[in-house]
PAKEKE-934129 format. One record per residue (C-alpha): residue number from 1; x, y, z. Coordinates in steps of 0.5 Angstrom, whole numbers, plus 500, padded with zeros to 3 digits. Layout:
# residues N
{k:NUM, u:X, v:Y, w:Z} $
...
//
This chain:
# residues 495
{k:1, u:878, v:550, w:512} $
{k:2, u:885, v:552, w:508} $
{k:3, u:890, v:546, w:507} $
{k:4, u:895, v:545, w:512} $
{k:5, u:891, v:550, w:517} $
{k:6, u:891, v:547, w:525} $
{k:7, u:886, v:550, w:529} $
{k:8, u:889, v:547, w:535} $
{k:9, u:894, v:552, w:535} $
{k:10, u:890, v:558, w:536} $
{k:11, u:891, v:558, w:543} $
{k:12, u:898, v:555, w:544} $
{k:13, u:901, v:559, w:549} $
{k:14, u:908, v:562, w:547} $
{k:15, u:912, v:562, w:554} $
{k:16, u:913, v:557, w:559} $
{k:17, u:908, v:556, w:565} $
{k:18, u:910, v:554, w:572} $
{k:19, u:905, v:555, w:578} $
{k:20, u:911, v:554, w:583} $
{k:21, u:912, v:560, w:589} $
{k:22, u:919, v:560, w:591} $
{k:23, u:921, v:563, w:598} $
{k:24, u:927, v:562, w:603} $
{k:25, u:935, v:564, w:602} $
{k:26, u:938, v:566, w:596} $
{k:27, u:942, v:559, w:596} $
{k:28, u:935, v:555, w:597} $
{k:29, u:932, v:560, w:592} $
{k:30, u:937, v:559, w:586} $
{k:31, u:937, v:551, w:587} $
{k:32, u:929, v:551, w:587} $
{k:33, u:929, v:555, w:581} $
{k:34, u:933, v:550, w:577} $
{k:35, u:929, v:544, w:580} $
{k:36, u:923, v:548, w:578} $
{k:37, u:925, v:549, w:571} $
{k:38, u:927, v:542, w:570} $
{k:39, u:920, v:540, w:573} $
{k:40, u:916, v:545, w:569} $
{k:41, u:914, v:543, w:562} $
{k:42, u:916, v:547, w:556} $
{k:43, u:911, v:549, w:551} $
{k:44, u:914, v:550, w:544} $
{k:45, u:914, v:557, w:542} $
{k:46, u:912, v:560, w:536} $
{k:47, u:916, v:565, w:533} $
{k:48, u:914, v:572, w:530} $
{k:49, u:916, v:572, w:523} $
{k:50, u:919, v:578, w:519} $
{k:51, u:921, v:577, w:512} $
{k:52, u:925, v:583, w:509} $
{k:53, u:925, v:583, w:502} $
{k:54, u:928, v:588, w:497} $
{k:55, u:927, v:589, w:490} $
{k:56, u:933, v:587, w:485} $
{k:57, u:938, v:586, w:490} $
{k:58, u:944, v:582, w:488} $
{k:59, u:948, v:578, w:492} $
{k:60, u:954, v:581, w:489} $
{k:61, u:952, v:588, w:492} $
{k:62, u:952, v:585, w:499} $
{k:63, u:958, v:585, w:503} $
{k:64, u:957, v:579, w:507} $
{k:65, u:958, v:576, w:500} $
{k:66, u:964, v:579, w:499} $
{k:67, u:962, v:585, w:495} $
{k:68, u:968, v:590, w:494} $
{k:69, u:963, v:594, w:491} $
{k:70, u:958, v:595, w:496} $
{k:71, u:958, v:596, w:504} $
{k:72, u:951, v:593, w:507} $
{k:73, u:953, v:592, w:515} $
{k:74, u:946, v:592, w:517} $
{k:75, u:944, v:586, w:512} $
{k:76, u:950, v:583, w:514} $
{k:77, u:948, v:583, w:521} $
{k:78, u:943, v:578, w:520} $
{k:79, u:948, v:574, w:517} $
{k:80, u:953, v:575, w:523} $
{k:81, u:947, v:573, w:528} $
{k:82, u:944, v:567, w:524} $
{k:83, u:946, v:564, w:518} $
{k:84, u:948, v:566, w:511} $
{k:85, u:946, v:561, w:505} $
{k:86, u:952, v:561, w:499} $
{k:87, u:947, v:558, w:494} $
{k:88, u:940, v:561, w:494} $
{k:89, u:936, v:562, w:488} $
{k:90, u:930, v:564, w:485} $
{k:91, u:926, v:560, w:480} $
{k:92, u:923, v:565, w:476} $
{k:93, u:927, v:572, w:476} $
{k:94, u:922, v:577, w:476} $
{k:95, u:918, v:581, w:481} $
{k:96, u:911, v:579, w:481} $
{k:97, u:912, v:571, w:480} $
{k:98, u:918, v:571, w:486} $
{k:99, u:913, v:574, w:490} $
{k:100, u:907, v:569, w:488} $
{k:101, u:912, v:564, w:490} $
{k:102, u:914, v:567, w:497} $
{k:103, u:907, v:566, w:499} $
{k:104, u:905, v:560, w:496} $
{k:105, u:911, v:555, w:496} $
{k:106, u:909, v:554, w:489} $
{k:107, u:913, v:555, w:482} $
{k:108, u:910, v:560, w:477} $
{k:109, u:906, v:555, w:473} $
{k:110, u:903, v:552, w:479} $
{k:111, u:901, v:559, w:482} $
{k:112, u:899, v:562, w:476} $
{k:113, u:903, v:568, w:476} $
{k:114, u:908, v:567, w:470} $
{k:115, u:910, v:574, w:469} $
{k:116, u:909, v:581, w:471} $
{k:117, u:903, v:582, w:467} $
{k:118, u:898, v:576, w:470} $
{k:119, u:893, v:578, w:476} $
{k:120, u:895, v:574, w:482} $
{k:121, u:889, v:569, w:484} $
{k:122, u:888, v:571, w:491} $
{k:123, u:883, v:566, w:492} $
{k:124, u:888, v:560, w:493} $
{k:125, u:891, v:558, w:499} $
{k:126, u:897, v:562, w:501} $
{k:127, u:902, v:563, w:507} $
{k:128, u:899, v:569, w:510} $
{k:129, u:892, v:565, w:510} $
{k:130, u:895, v:559, w:513} $
{k:131, u:898, v:563, w:519} $
{k:132, u:892, v:567, w:520} $
{k:133, u:888, v:561, w:521} $
{k:134, u:893, v:558, w:526} $
{k:135, u:892, v:564, w:530} $
{k:136, u:898, v:569, w:527} $
{k:137, u:896, v:576, w:526} $
{k:138, u:899, v:578, w:519} $
{k:139, u:901, v:584, w:515} $
{k:140, u:905, v:587, w:509} $
{k:141, u:908, v:594, w:508} $
{k:142, u:911, v:596, w:502} $
{k:143, u:912, v:593, w:495} $
{k:144, u:906, v:588, w:494} $
{k:145, u:907, v:588, w:486} $
{k:146, u:901, v:583, w:485} $
{k:147, u:895, v:586, w:481} $
{k:148, u:890, v:583, w:485} $
{k:149, u:888, v:586, w:492} $
{k:150, u:892, v:583, w:498} $
{k:151, u:888, v:577, w:502} $
{k:152, u:890, v:574, w:508} $
{k:153, u:893, v:580, w:511} $
{k:154, u:890, v:583, w:518} $
{k:155, u:893, v:589, w:515} $
{k:156, u:896, v:591, w:509} $
{k:157, u:899, v:598, w:507} $
{k:158, u:902, v:597, w:500} $
{k:159, u:905, v:601, w:494} $
{k:160, u:901, v:602, w:488} $
{k:161, u:905, v:598, w:482} $
{k:162, u:912, v:600, w:483} $
{k:163, u:911, v:606, w:487} $
{k:164, u:915, v:612, w:488} $
{k:165, u:922, v:613, w:492} $
{k:166, u:920, v:620, w:494} $
{k:167, u:913, v:622, w:497} $
{k:168, u:910, v:616, w:495} $
{k:169, u:903, v:614, w:495} $
{k:170, u:901, v:608, w:499} $
{k:171, u:894, v:604, w:499} $
{k:172, u:892, v:602, w:506} $
{k:173, u:887, v:597, w:507} $
{k:174, u:884, v:600, w:500} $
{k:175, u:885, v:607, w:501} $
{k:176, u:890, v:612, w:498} $
{k:177, u:895, v:616, w:502} $
{k:178, u:900, v:621, w:500} $
{k:179, u:906, v:621, w:505} $
{k:180, u:912, v:626, w:505} $
{k:181, u:919, v:623, w:506} $
{k:182, u:923, v:617, w:503} $
{k:183, u:920, v:611, w:501} $
{k:184, u:925, v:606, w:505} $
{k:185, u:924, v:610, w:511} $
{k:186, u:916, v:611, w:511} $
{k:187, u:916, v:603, w:510} $
{k:188, u:920, v:602, w:516} $
{k:189, u:916, v:607, w:520} $
{k:190, u:909, v:604, w:518} $
{k:191, u:912, v:597, w:520} $
{k:192, u:914, v:599, w:527} $
{k:193, u:908, v:602, w:528} $
{k:194, u:904, v:596, w:526} $
{k:195, u:908, v:592, w:531} $
{k:196, u:908, v:597, w:537} $
{k:197, u:900, v:597, w:536} $
{k:198, u:899, v:589, w:535} $
{k:199, u:895, v:584, w:539} $
{k:200, u:901, v:582, w:544} $
{k:201, u:897, v:576, w:546} $
{k:202, u:899, v:573, w:539} $
{k:203, u:905, v:572, w:534} $
{k:204, u:905, v:576, w:528} $
{k:205, u:908, v:575, w:521} $
{k:206, u:910, v:581, w:517} $
{k:207, u:912, v:582, w:510} $
{k:208, u:917, v:588, w:510} $
{k:209, u:918, v:589, w:503} $
{k:210, u:922, v:595, w:500} $
{k:211, u:922, v:598, w:493} $
{k:212, u:929, v:599, w:493} $
{k:213, u:934, v:598, w:489} $
{k:214, u:929, v:597, w:483} $
{k:215, u:930, v:603, w:478} $
{k:216, u:929, v:608, w:477} $
{k:217, u:934, v:609, w:482} $
{k:218, u:932, v:616, w:486} $
{k:219, u:936, v:616, w:492} $
{k:220, u:934, v:620, w:499} $
{k:221, u:936, v:627, w:498} $
{k:222, u:941, v:626, w:504} $
{k:223, u:945, v:621, w:500} $
{k:224, u:945, v:624, w:493} $
{k:225, u:952, v:626, w:494} $
{k:226, u:955, v:619, w:497} $
{k:227, u:960, v:616, w:492} $
{k:228, u:961, v:622, w:488} $
{k:229, u:968, v:623, w:488} $
{k:230, u:969, v:615, w:488} $
{k:231, u:970, v:610, w:482} $
{k:232, u:966, v:604, w:483} $
{k:233, u:970, v:598, w:481} $
{k:234, u:967, v:594, w:475} $
{k:235, u:965, v:587, w:475} $
{k:236, u:970, v:582, w:472} $
{k:237, u:965, v:580, w:466} $
{k:238, u:964, v:588, w:465} $
{k:239, u:967, v:587, w:458} $
{k:240, u:963, v:581, w:456} $
{k:241, u:962, v:581, w:448} $
{k:242, u:958, v:575, w:448} $
{k:243, u:961, v:572, w:442} $
{k:244, u:961, v:565, w:446} $
{k:245, u:954, v:565, w:448} $
{k:246, u:947, v:562, w:444} $
{k:247, u:944, v:567, w:440} $
{k:248, u:938, v:569, w:445} $
{k:249, u:943, v:571, w:450} $
{k:250, u:947, v:575, w:444} $
{k:251, u:940, v:578, w:442} $
{k:252, u:937, v:580, w:449} $
{k:253, u:937, v:588, w:450} $
{k:254, u:939, v:589, w:457} $
{k:255, u:946, v:593, w:455} $
{k:256, u:948, v:599, w:459} $
{k:257, u:949, v:602, w:453} $
{k:258, u:945, v:604, w:449} $
{k:259, u:939, v:601, w:452} $
{k:260, u:940, v:603, w:459} $
{k:261, u:942, v:610, w:456} $
{k:262, u:936, v:611, w:452} $
{k:263, u:932, v:610, w:459} $
{k:264, u:936, v:614, w:462} $
{k:265, u:935, v:620, w:458} $
{k:266, u:928, v:619, w:458} $
{k:267, u:928, v:619, w:465} $
{k:268, u:933, v:625, w:465} $
{k:269, u:928, v:631, w:465} $
{k:270, u:924, v:628, w:471} $
{k:271, u:930, v:626, w:475} $
{k:272, u:935, v:632, w:473} $
{k:273, u:940, v:626, w:471} $
{k:274, u:946, v:629, w:468} $
{k:275, u:947, v:627, w:460} $
{k:276, u:953, v:624, w:458} $
{k:277, u:953, v:629, w:452} $
{k:278, u:958, v:627, w:446} $
{k:279, u:961, v:621, w:450} $
{k:280, u:962, v:615, w:446} $
{k:281, u:965, v:608, w:446} $
{k:282, u:969, v:606, w:452} $
{k:283, u:968, v:613, w:456} $
{k:284, u:961, v:613, w:455} $
{k:285, u:961, v:606, w:458} $
{k:286, u:965, v:608, w:464} $
{k:287, u:960, v:614, w:465} $
{k:288, u:954, v:610, w:464} $
{k:289, u:956, v:604, w:469} $
{k:290, u:958, v:609, w:474} $
{k:291, u:952, v:613, w:474} $
{k:292, u:948, v:607, w:475} $
{k:293, u:952, v:603, w:480} $
{k:294, u:952, v:609, w:484} $
{k:295, u:945, v:611, w:484} $
{k:296, u:944, v:603, w:486} $
{k:297, u:949, v:604, w:492} $
{k:298, u:945, v:610, w:494} $
{k:299, u:938, v:607, w:495} $
{k:300, u:941, v:601, w:498} $
{k:301, u:944, v:605, w:503} $
{k:302, u:937, v:607, w:505} $
{k:303, u:935, v:600, w:506} $
{k:304, u:941, v:598, w:510} $
{k:305, u:940, v:604, w:515} $
{k:306, u:933, v:602, w:516} $
{k:307, u:934, v:595, w:516} $
{k:308, u:939, v:597, w:522} $
{k:309, u:934, v:601, w:525} $
{k:310, u:928, v:596, w:525} $
{k:311, u:933, v:591, w:528} $
{k:312, u:934, v:595, w:534} $
{k:313, u:927, v:596, w:535} $
{k:314, u:926, v:589, w:535} $
{k:315, u:931, v:589, w:541} $
{k:316, u:928, v:595, w:544} $
{k:317, u:922, v:591, w:544} $
{k:318, u:924, v:585, w:547} $
{k:319, u:922, v:581, w:541} $
{k:320, u:929, v:579, w:538} $
{k:321, u:930, v:572, w:541} $
{k:322, u:923, v:570, w:539} $
{k:323, u:923, v:573, w:532} $
{k:324, u:925, v:569, w:526} $
{k:325, u:928, v:574, w:521} $
{k:326, u:929, v:573, w:514} $
{k:327, u:932, v:577, w:509} $
{k:328, u:932, v:576, w:501} $
{k:329, u:931, v:579, w:495} $
{k:330, u:925, v:577, w:489} $
{k:331, u:931, v:576, w:484} $
{k:332, u:938, v:578, w:483} $
{k:333, u:940, v:583, w:478} $
{k:334, u:946, v:585, w:473} $
{k:335, u:949, v:591, w:476} $
{k:336, u:954, v:592, w:470} $
{k:337, u:956, v:584, w:470} $
{k:338, u:956, v:582, w:463} $
{k:339, u:955, v:589, w:461} $
{k:340, u:948, v:589, w:463} $
{k:341, u:943, v:592, w:468} $
{k:342, u:936, v:588, w:468} $
{k:343, u:935, v:580, w:470} $
{k:344, u:930, v:575, w:467} $
{k:345, u:936, v:571, w:464} $
{k:346, u:939, v:564, w:468} $
{k:347, u:945, v:567, w:469} $
{k:348, u:948, v:567, w:476} $
{k:349, u:947, v:574, w:477} $
{k:350, u:940, v:574, w:475} $
{k:351, u:939, v:567, w:478} $
{k:352, u:942, v:568, w:485} $
{k:353, u:938, v:572, w:491} $
{k:354, u:941, v:574, w:498} $
{k:355, u:939, v:570, w:504} $
{k:356, u:940, v:571, w:511} $
{k:357, u:936, v:568, w:517} $
{k:358, u:936, v:570, w:524} $
{k:359, u:933, v:566, w:530} $
{k:360, u:937, v:566, w:536} $
{k:361, u:933, v:560, w:539} $
{k:362, u:934, v:555, w:534} $
{k:363, u:940, v:558, w:529} $
{k:364, u:947, v:559, w:531} $
{k:365, u:950, v:565, w:530} $
{k:366, u:955, v:566, w:525} $
{k:367, u:953, v:560, w:521} $
{k:368, u:953, v:559, w:513} $
{k:369, u:951, v:553, w:508} $
{k:370, u:952, v:551, w:501} $
{k:371, u:946, v:548, w:501} $
{k:372, u:941, v:549, w:495} $
{k:373, u:936, v:554, w:497} $
{k:374, u:930, v:556, w:493} $
{k:375, u:925, v:562, w:494} $
{k:376, u:920, v:556, w:493} $
{k:377, u:922, v:554, w:500} $
{k:378, u:920, v:560, w:504} $
{k:379, u:913, v:558, w:505} $
{k:380, u:914, v:551, w:508} $
{k:381, u:920, v:554, w:512} $
{k:382, u:915, v:559, w:516} $
{k:383, u:910, v:554, w:516} $
{k:384, u:914, v:549, w:519} $
{k:385, u:917, v:554, w:525} $
{k:386, u:910, v:556, w:526} $
{k:387, u:907, v:549, w:527} $
{k:388, u:903, v:549, w:521} $
{k:389, u:902, v:543, w:517} $
{k:390, u:905, v:544, w:510} $
{k:391, u:900, v:542, w:504} $
{k:392, u:902, v:537, w:500} $
{k:393, u:901, v:541, w:494} $
{k:394, u:907, v:546, w:496} $
{k:395, u:913, v:545, w:492} $
{k:396, u:918, v:547, w:496} $
{k:397, u:921, v:544, w:502} $
{k:398, u:922, v:547, w:509} $
{k:399, u:929, v:549, w:510} $
{k:400, u:929, v:548, w:518} $
{k:401, u:934, v:543, w:518} $
{k:402, u:939, v:546, w:514} $
{k:403, u:938, v:553, w:518} $
{k:404, u:939, v:549, w:525} $
{k:405, u:945, v:545, w:522} $
{k:406, u:942, v:538, w:520} $
{k:407, u:942, v:538, w:513} $
{k:408, u:938, v:532, w:511} $
{k:409, u:942, v:527, w:506} $
{k:410, u:937, v:527, w:501} $
{k:411, u:937, v:535, w:500} $
{k:412, u:937, v:537, w:493} $
{k:413, u:943, v:537, w:488} $
{k:414, u:939, v:540, w:482} $
{k:415, u:933, v:545, w:481} $
{k:416, u:929, v:547, w:476} $
{k:417, u:928, v:554, w:473} $
{k:418, u:923, v:557, w:468} $
{k:419, u:922, v:564, w:465} $
{k:420, u:915, v:565, w:462} $
{k:421, u:914, v:573, w:459} $
{k:422, u:914, v:574, w:452} $
{k:423, u:920, v:578, w:449} $
{k:424, u:918, v:585, w:450} $
{k:425, u:922, v:591, w:451} $
{k:426, u:928, v:587, w:454} $
{k:427, u:928, v:582, w:448} $
{k:428, u:929, v:576, w:453} $
{k:429, u:925, v:570, w:450} $
{k:430, u:922, v:564, w:455} $
{k:431, u:927, v:559, w:457} $
{k:432, u:927, v:554, w:462} $
{k:433, u:933, v:550, w:465} $
{k:434, u:936, v:546, w:470} $
{k:435, u:942, v:548, w:475} $
{k:436, u:947, v:543, w:479} $
{k:437, u:953, v:544, w:483} $
{k:438, u:957, v:544, w:477} $
{k:439, u:953, v:545, w:471} $
{k:440, u:947, v:549, w:468} $
{k:441, u:943, v:547, w:462} $
{k:442, u:938, v:552, w:459} $
{k:443, u:933, v:551, w:453} $
{k:444, u:931, v:557, w:450} $
{k:445, u:924, v:557, w:446} $
{k:446, u:927, v:560, w:440} $
{k:447, u:924, v:556, w:433} $
{k:448, u:925, v:549, w:435} $
{k:449, u:929, v:550, w:441} $
{k:450, u:936, v:553, w:442} $
{k:451, u:940, v:549, w:448} $
{k:452, u:946, v:552, w:452} $
{k:453, u:950, v:548, w:457} $
{k:454, u:955, v:552, w:462} $
{k:455, u:961, v:548, w:466} $
{k:456, u:961, v:553, w:472} $
{k:457, u:967, v:550, w:475} $
{k:458, u:972, v:552, w:468} $
{k:459, u:967, v:557, w:466} $
{k:460, u:964, v:561, w:472} $
{k:461, u:963, v:567, w:469} $
{k:462, u:959, v:563, w:463} $
{k:463, u:962, v:566, w:457} $
{k:464, u:962, v:559, w:453} $
{k:465, u:956, v:555, w:451} $
{k:466, u:959, v:548, w:451} $
{k:467, u:953, v:544, w:448} $
{k:468, u:956, v:542, w:442} $
{k:469, u:963, v:541, w:445} $
{k:470, u:964, v:533, w:445} $
{k:471, u:968, v:533, w:451} $
{k:472, u:961, v:534, w:455} $
{k:473, u:956, v:530, w:451} $
{k:474, u:955, v:525, w:457} $
{k:475, u:954, v:531, w:462} $
{k:476, u:949, v:534, w:457} $
{k:477, u:945, v:528, w:456} $
{k:478, u:945, v:527, w:464} $
{k:479, u:942, v:534, w:465} $
{k:480, u:937, v:533, w:459} $
{k:481, u:935, v:527, w:463} $
{k:482, u:935, v:531, w:470} $
{k:483, u:931, v:537, w:467} $
{k:484, u:926, v:532, w:464} $
{k:485, u:925, v:529, w:471} $
{k:486, u:924, v:535, w:474} $
{k:487, u:919, v:538, w:469} $
{k:488, u:915, v:531, w:470} $
{k:489, u:915, v:531, w:478} $
{k:490, u:913, v:539, w:478} $
{k:491, u:908, v:538, w:473} $
{k:492, u:911, v:543, w:468} $
{k:493, u:913, v:539, w:462} $
{k:494, u:907, v:541, w:458} $
{k:495, u:908, v:549, w:460} $
//
């Protein structure tokens, strides 16, 4: 039997039951209904759960976070009708590790998925398995990106690897099928179809996982011309030259020019991309940024439209009030920020993830919170709402009290981060660190170790490494101690 599973939930009713029959005048009827409501026992309702996840969607490209570069009205709708987290983070900014964390509630070193190259151990206890055992129907549609076959799902229909934007192949319960159309629309269609055909006597868990906005960025044909005549503003840190940063940051090859340009030209023949020709210097940088950010925005328009369509479907089906909807991304993304285009690093743009949650029965519309939330918290939160005990080895914490406006006094004020993959093409070396409300301490695994300390209050764009600054000696010592305590408590100290 899986840890935390509760067989007594298998036959839990999801609605109130009262055998009283009412007759008489309208006045007496109304009075009787009120009295009957007070007399009948209210049985807890287990919500349906939908986790909508995008790939590489940055908070700075979501209008609910104040973006001047993007408009995402349907994603914002989840926040407007529920709660938005202003401080939500991933614990390892890479696709496969974040997805493994989602389904296990554990850090990468504990669930075994340290990088994209690892094969996920599907035999371990996972969120879908626990809910499945507790009577939920479970499904995943879209991006899986863990190299083992999905387990714990009654239905799965997933992209192989990254998959294609146009006319993608999906693997449905082990069988490949080629689809005609655009990937975001197809994934949404399949999710809607599964819900329509579901067992209506049981609650469901659905992972609706989009491919976008992961590169290569190929828009839907109907969106190809969007933003063509616009100039998208640059991020404030676009001209960062890294002179004040640690060597491992300066050496990372995530730059828009020449690193992304080289990839762009490789893709060119296949995707009919424009070539910059003889452009150089500032003109080339501006050209490359506009190409990148506009295609990023275009693929996100399709995601946003399809999220809106899916939310409307829940309304039409009468499911909106009884469904916990979580919107997030697997990690953040540099979209020209710091003149970069990838993720992996412990910069804010890479570390932060969007998080908006809607559940009308319990979450007040228009709420927001500055509490620290981590992707390791998603599994225990869902288990909590489903009435399933959270296993003791889960390393996250249920967000439920925060979601419902009851933030505990002992809520976390720091968190641990670790990136494991060897340098590879991006030349980002393994590193780990701790972030508090104001400070960030990072240890890069180069030689005997390279330390980096950032004061986010005085330096929110992270231009300066203050590790050797005597002014911060006390804070550095304090964070080194906090980092060691976190590593020991998470059993990560020997990693």
